C-alpha positions, -999 to +999 in steps of 0.1 A: -726+860-634-727+889-609-741+865-582-713+840-589-687+867-589-699+881-555-699+846-541-664+839-553-652+872-538-667+862-505-651+828-506-618+844-515-621+864-483-629+833-463-598+816-476-577+847-466-593+845-432-584+808-429-548+815-438-546+842-411-562+818-386-535+793-394-507+818-390-522+830-357-523+794-344-561+794-340-577+763-327-580+734-351-618+731-347-623+768-356-601+764-387-619+732-398-653+749-394-642+777-417-628+753-442-662+735-442-680+768-447-657+776-477-663+742-492-701+746-488-699+780-504-679+766-534-705+739-537-732+765-539-712+783-566-709+751-586-746+745-584-754+780-595-730+776-625-747+743-633-781+759-631-771+787-654-756+763-679-788+741-677-809+772-684-788+781-714-789+746-728-826+744-725-828+775-747-802+761-771-812+726-780-781+721-801-760+722-768-779+694-752-750+670-757-726+695-742-748+697-711-751+660-708-712+657-709-709+683-682-734+664-660-715+631-665-683+648-655-698+663-624-713+631-611-683+608-617 
């Protein structure tokens, strides 16, 4: 979870930066680029969490159904 926590802290900083950009009336393109970067970073965190969950479920066969439900929710 350390990797996920570090990534979330970085994303949190990105979001603070975006808010500052908006308050400073930075150009729309710059702001949108930063929003896109934050979205991509959140996607990476989601994939990492899914990967961790998949690895845990592979070890614990009794949680296979739980993992399948998570996958169905993610890909709705």
